[in-house]
N, C-alpha and C positions, 0 to 999 in steps of 0.2 A: 409585518414581522417585528417591527420595533415596539409596537404598543405594549406588548407584555414583556419587554426587556427589563430585567431586574438586576440588582447588584447584591452579591452576598454581603458586601460591606455595609449595606443599608438595611434598615429594619424591614423584615418581610412578615407580612401577616400570615401566620401559620396555616390558617384555613385556606389561603390561596394556593398552597402547595398541592392541595387535594383537588383543585379545579382541573377538569379533564383538558388535555392538550387538544388544540384545534388541528384537524387534519390539513395537510398541505401537499401540493403537487411535488415539492421537494421535501422528502421526509426529514432531512437534516442537511445542514451546510457541510458537515464532516462526511467524507465519502466512505463507502464500504466496498472492500475488495473481497469477493467470495471465491474460494478455491473449489473448482468443479471436479467431481469425482463420482464414485459408484452411487452415492446417495443423492446426487444433485445433477444428473446429466440428461434427464428427460426434458423434452420441450416444455411440458407443463410445469415442472418444478423450477426450471430456469426462468420461465416467464413470471412465475410468482416471486422469485428472488428479485428480478428486475423491478417489478411493481413495488416490492417491499423496500427498495432503496439501493440494491447492488448496482454499482456503475462501472466496476472493473471485474473481469473474470480472470482468475489466476489458474494457469495450467502448470502443475508441479511435476517436473520431469525427474524428480528423485525416485519416482515409481511410475509404473504404467508405460505402455509403448506408444509410438506415434499414431498407430491406427486407432487405439482407444481414445486418445485425446482428440484426434481428427473427427471421430464420430460425435464426441461431445461438442466440439466447436461448430459442427454443422447444425446441431440442435440449437446452439446459442444463436446462430444467424437467423433461424426460423423464429425463435423467441423474440429477437430484436425487431424483426419485421412486424410481428403480430402485436407487440406491445407499444411499438413506436418509441422505445426507450433506447438511447444510445448506450453502447457498452464498449469499453476498451479491452484489449487483450494483453495479458502479462504472461510472459514465459519465465518460469522460475527454474534456474539451472540446478542440476544435481550437485555440481561442484565437488570439492574434495571431501565428500561426506563418507565417514566410516560406517560400515554396516555389518551386522551379523546376518549370515544367510542361513535360513531354515528351510531347505528345499522340501522337506516332508510336510511342512506347515502344521505339524502337531504341536500342541501346547508344551512348553518346557517349564518344569517346576524347579526353581533354584532355592536351595535351603540355606538359611543364614549359618555362618560359622563353618561352612564346608568350602572346598576349593573347586574352581572351574578353570579350565585351560582355554585361552584364546589362541587359535591357530590360523595361519594364512592358507592352510591346506583345504581347498574348496571341495576336494573329493570326499572329505569326511562328513559324516552325518552329524547334525546338531543334536546334542544330548544334554542332560543335566550336568555332565562333567566336562563337556567339550563343545566350544562354540566356534565354528569357522567364520573368519572375517575377510573383508575384501581388500586388505592392505598388508603388503609384504613387510613393511618396515616398522611395525608397531614396537617390536622388542628393542629396536635401536632408538626409538623416540621416548620411551618411558624408563623410569627407574623404580627401584623398590620404594614402596610407600606412596606412590602416585595414586590418584583417585580416577577411576573409570566409571562412567555411567552408561547403562544400556536401557533403552526404553522403546516402546512401540513408536511407530512413525509419528512425528511431532510429539515431543516429550509431554507426557501427561502430568508428571510430577506426582503421580499417584503411587504410593509405596507398594501397592499390590500388583501393579503392572509394569513397574520399572525397578531396576536393581542397581545398587551402588557396590562397586568392587574396589578392593585395595590390592595393588600389585605386591605379591609376596615374593616371587622370584622370576628370573628370566632364564629360559632354557632354549638356547638356539634361537629359532624364529618364533618360538612359542612364549606366551606370557601367562604365568600361573598367578591366579588371583584368589583372594579370600573374599567370600560373599558376605556383605555387611547386613543385608536384610532379605527375608524370604519374599519371593515374588514369582508370578506365573507369566511367562512371555508367550504371547499367542500371535499367529500370523506368520508371513513368510520373511519379512524384513524388520529388523529393529535397528534403530540408530545407535551408534556408539560414539561417545564423546569423552575425550580425555581432558581433564581440567588443566588449562594454562600450558598446554604443550603445543609446539609448532609441528604440524604434520607436513612433511615435505612432498606435497602434491600440487600440481598447477591449479589455480583458481578456476580457470576455464579449461575443462578437461577435453580430451579428444571426443568423448561421447557428447559433451555439451555442444562442441563446434559442429558435429554432424547433425544434431537435432536442430540447431539454429539455422544451418545452411540449407536444410530441407524443409522441415515443418515450419520453422520461423519465416523463411522467405516466402513459402507458399501462402502463408496466412497474414503476411505483412504485420507482424507483431508491433504493438505500440510501445510496450515496455519490456526491458530485459531485467529481471531481478537476478543480480549476480551474487549467488550464494557464497558465503565465507570470504567476502571481500576483506583483504588484510592490509593492502597498500594502495596508494593512488595509482601505482603502475598497473595494478589489476584492471582498473577502469580504463586506463589508456590503451592497454592491450586489447580489451574487449571492444573498445570504440574503433580501433584500427581494424579489427576483424570484421565488424559490422559495416565499416565504410566501403568494403569491397563487395558487399552483397546487395547491390541495387537499391531498392527502396528502404532497406534496413539502415541506410545511413541517416534516416530520420528517426529511428527507434531511440527512445530515451533509456539511459542505463541507470538503474537504481542500485546503489551499494547496499548489500545486506550485511549488516554488522552482527557477527555471531560469536565473537570471542575477544579475548584481551588484546590480541594483536591488532584487530580492527579498531578497537577502542583507542589504543595508543596512537594510531596514525589517523585518528578521526578528522582532524582539521585539513590535512592534505587530501584525504578521500573526499570530503565535502566539496572542496574546490573543483574536483574533477567530475564528480557524479551529478546527475540531473535531479536526484532525490535520494533519500536514505530510508531504508527499512530496518527497524530495530527488532532483531530476532530474539525476543526476550526469553524464549525457551532455552536456547543454548547459552545466552548471556547469563541467565539465572543460575547456570551451573558453573560457568567460568568465573563469575563474580561472587563475592560473599553476598548473601541475601540482603543485608542491610545497605549495600551499595547500589543495588539495581535501580531504585527510584532516583538516586542522585544522578546516575548516568543518563537516565531517561530525560529528566528535567533539563540538565545541562545541554544534552545533545539536541533535544527538540528546540530549545532556545536558539542554539547556533543555526539550525536549519531555518527557523523563522526569520532571523536577522539576514540570512543569506538569500531569503526568498525562494528556498528550495523545499519541496514537499517532504514532510516527516511522516512516516507511516509506522504504526505500532502493531505488533502481533501478539497473539496469546492473551486474549482478554476474557473470553467466556468459555473456558475449557469444559466446565461441567455441563454446558448445554449440548455437548456431544451426545450425552445420554439422558439429559433432563430438559424439561420444557421451560424451566426458569433458571436464571443465573443465580449464583450465591450473592449474598449482600456485598461481600468483598469484591466480587467480579463487577457487579453493577457500579460500585464506587470507583473501581479501577478504570472502567470505560469513561465515566464522567471526568475523572482526573486527567486522563489522556487528552480529552477535549480541552479542559481548562489549562493544561500545560501548553496547548497550541498545536496539537497533532492535526495533520491534514486528513489522514485516512486511517482506517482500521482494517487489518487483514483478518479474515476468518479462515482458519486452516482446517483442522480436523473437524471443527464444528459443522462446516458445510460439506466437506469432502466425504466423510464417512459417518457424520452425525445423523441422529434420528430425526432432527427437527431443523433442516437447513433454512426453510422459509421463515419459521418463527424466530430463529436466531438473528437473521438479517433484520427482521422487523423490530425485535427487542433492542438490539444494539442501536438501530436508527432512532428509536424513541428516547433512549438514554442520552444519545448525542444531542438530540434536539432540546432536551430539557437542560443539559449542561450549557449549551450555547446561549440560552436565555440569561444566564448569570455570568457569562464571560465578560470580564472587565475590558471592553474595547478601548475605552478612553485611556486607560493606563498603558495598554498594549501599543496604541497608536503613538503615544508620547515616547515610549521606550524605543520604538522602531525609528521614529524621526531622529531621536538623539543618537542612536547607533549609526544611522546613515551619515549624519553630520552635514556640514556645509563646506563648499557649495555642493548642492545636490545635482545629479545629472538631470538633463532636460526631462527625460521620460519619468524618472523617479519623482520629480517635482509635480508633474501633471497627475501622476497616479495618486500621490498623497493628497493633492488638492481636490481631486474628484471624490475621494473618500471623505475628506473633511466637509466638503460642500454637501454631500449626500446625508451626512449625519446632522448637520446644522439645519437643513430644510426638511428633515425627516422623510427623505425619499423612500419609496417602496422598492426601488431597484436601481442599479447602475448598469447602463448599457454601454459596452465598449466595442468599437470597431477595430478589428486587428487582422493582420494577415499571418504573422508569425506566432501569435499567441502571447508574445512577451509583454505587451502593454496590459493585457487582461490579468496575467499572472502577477504583475507588479501591483495592480489595484488590489487583488486578492491578498497580497502580502500584508497589507495594512488591516486585514481582517474586518471589513465593514460589516455592520450588523444586518445588512440587507443583501439579497442575492446579486451576484454580478453576472449579467447575461452577456456572454462573450460571442459577438457576431463575427465569425471567422469568414473573411472574404477570400475565396480561392484565388490563387495566382496562376497565370498561364506560364508553363515552362516547356522547354523542348530538349531532347537529347539528340537533335538533328535527324532523327528518324521519324519521330512522331511528337505531337503536342499533347501535353497532359495538364490537368489542373491539380495544384497542390491545395491542401487545406484540411483534408479528411484526417490526416495524422494530427495536425495541430488541434483540431476540434476534440478528437478522442483523448488526446493527452492531457486536456484540462479536466477530464473526468475524475482525476485523482487529487485535484487541488481544492482545498476547502473553500466553499462559497462560490465556486465558479461553475456556471451552467452554460455549455456551449450550444450554438446552433450554426449550421453551415449556410451561408448566404448564397444567393444567385451569383455565379461567377461574372455576370455582365456588369456588376456594380464594383468599381474599384474601391479599395480600402482608403486610398488617398485621393481626394476629389477636389477639383478647383471650383466646383459649383455646388449646387444643392442636390446632385443626383443621388445622394445617400438617403434622401427623404423617403423614397419608396422602400428601401431595405430597412430603414428605421421603423416604418409602419409595420413591416413584417415582424420585427423584433418586439414591438409593442403589442401586436396581436398575439404573439407567442406568450408574452408575459401575462396578458389578460386571460387567455385560454387556460393558463396554468394556475390562475388565481392569485398570482403575485402582484399584478398591477390592477387597480380598480379605478372607476371614474373619479376624477378630481384629485387623484394621487399626483405626487411630484416624482419625476424621474430625472436622474443625472445621466447625461450622455457624454461620452468621451470619444472624440474622433479627430482625424487629421483633415484639415482643409488646406490644400496646397502644401506649403512648407510649415504651416502653423498647426500646433495641436490645440484643440478647443475643448473646454469643459463647459457644457451648457445645462441649464436647469429648465425642464419642461413641466408645465402645469397642464394636466390632461383635462379635456372636456368630458362630457358624458360618454 
């Protein structure tokens, strides 16, 4: 994987750009999260998405019922078994999302320079002059002159399917708005977003709690995507709720930053969250357009330095209806990778898009190309400088393993871990080669029965850039006083060889614990 690593700062032979990319077992180091829905829920399509590079399946509960999502998940389990590709599960909460309800589901044409009333009265039918919404307090939250945006599920930004409104007057609970552009709204639900206004609703709603405590517990979700995270307290509250739900005390919580409020409290949120999702659709409305890139770059950098996954949304919207992304979208995906993002979420593109498999494949190819020119040397130096001295024991071992792997041009780093922390720290330094994380299960008991931990830790690394997990035989401890890890190391090497990452005569860096000592060793492989 190193041999064709280039730097944009160095002269590139232009003809080399056209050389075809070599296929790999790992389509890209950057991970792809696919949202499963009506167009991507059959065993066949999910299997193809997994083969194309999807490693996390997102279930969005801002629409669809538990039965629908359960059917999709059962199909995912079949696809995972048949493809032998691990896949993590992410539950995305609805959160305090404002919605326009169109029960009749007929298209609504809104004409520019006319007026429309937003009303909390659900009994009324949606028309071109009246739109029922799911929030009682809108008239108290907005004032004359405020901007309101209404669009189809997951903002398209397309001016023919989404509409900008300006608040003209307040009439009791109703809000009278002037329509700024003509548009046709189709479907049963449209998202409503008010720019830079605080909506007084809980981040984790009663509906969210009910879904998590039933569907989430039943399916042992790996990630909870907390929509509209606005304060660190939102994460603490969600963690407290999960801690009482059995296995879900292991579920990682990802803060979904969607508005100015979340941006303002970003540093405190980052401290509490396990990772961050940048919901650029909503942020693009809350922020001036010229500020969006600045927030993305600054926030991704902060996540990188903290060693917490940064996940970016809304990259190839046009692929919802088209087989190829636009030039701007292709460049946007590459820039997200160069900025340091760990993963990319595909929303509408896979949920209701016409080409879910092609979208996963295309995004994976763009990520792989961008990774070839990622300036790892500069990134490594920045990270070491940020961490400072004295380093913690684990941080020192992780950075040393990456430095050694780059110096000897290793084809992979193999890390033995039980909690996954050591492997994540190695991945934090963005090595140019894959990190094979060998998760050693630990035996634990609740005094009624014995169980093995490790499956959560393995799946949760499926969202971390460059980290590829495998679950080891539980009879091999992660910390060993002798060489009993040799057999599990052989399994890891065989896995690397089978996937084409490790070849005869390659060098491999191994990071493991022997007794109280952490050891980084370099192996030179035979035939």
